[in-house]
C-alpha positions, 0 to 999 in steps of 0.5 A, a space after each residue: 896709180 889709184 891717186 892719179 885715177 881719182 884725180 882725173 876721174 873724180 875731180 873736175 879736170 876733164 870738165 875744165 879742159 873741155 870748157 877751155 877747148 870749147 871757149 878757145 874755139 868759140 873765141 875764133 868764131 866771135 873774132 871772125 864774126 866781128 871782123 865780118 860785121 865790121 867789113 859791112 860798114 860803109 865805104 867811108 871806112 874802107 881804109 880802116 878795114 882791109 878789103 878781104 871777105 870776112 864772111 868766108 873766114 866766119 863760116 870757116 870758124 863756125 864749121 871748125 868750132 862745130 867739128 871741134 865740139 863734136 870731136 871733143 864730145 865723142 872722143 873725150 867727154 863720152 869716154 870720160 863719162 863711161 870711165 867715171 861711171 865704171 870706176 865710180 858708180 853713182 849712188 842709187 837715188 834712195 828716198 831720203 831718210 826724212 821722207 821715208 819717215 814721213 811716209 811711214 807715219 802716213 801709213 801708220 795713220 792710215 792703218 789706225 784710221 781704218 781700225 777706228 
């Protein structure tokens, strides 16, 4: 069970799945927007494109995309981040060793200059 938990929470599995879901949903938005734009072409091209209204389909795709993105964020990403932090807490942002050494040298130089 630990191996599966590590696979799901440490890997990029959830990030990839969320990216795929959002990309597929956004593809619908782009497709309907393109259809709507092409429906605005001059009347000479009416026989090429159907006479239906594309703007409604575009707005429907945009609303569906926003709703899907919100659902994915609040019901997949947020719980995933909380579980990841619970099982694999991030390391404290400590001062790197070389910076700590430089700060120590600086402090020693200040104390030596104070004595002289």
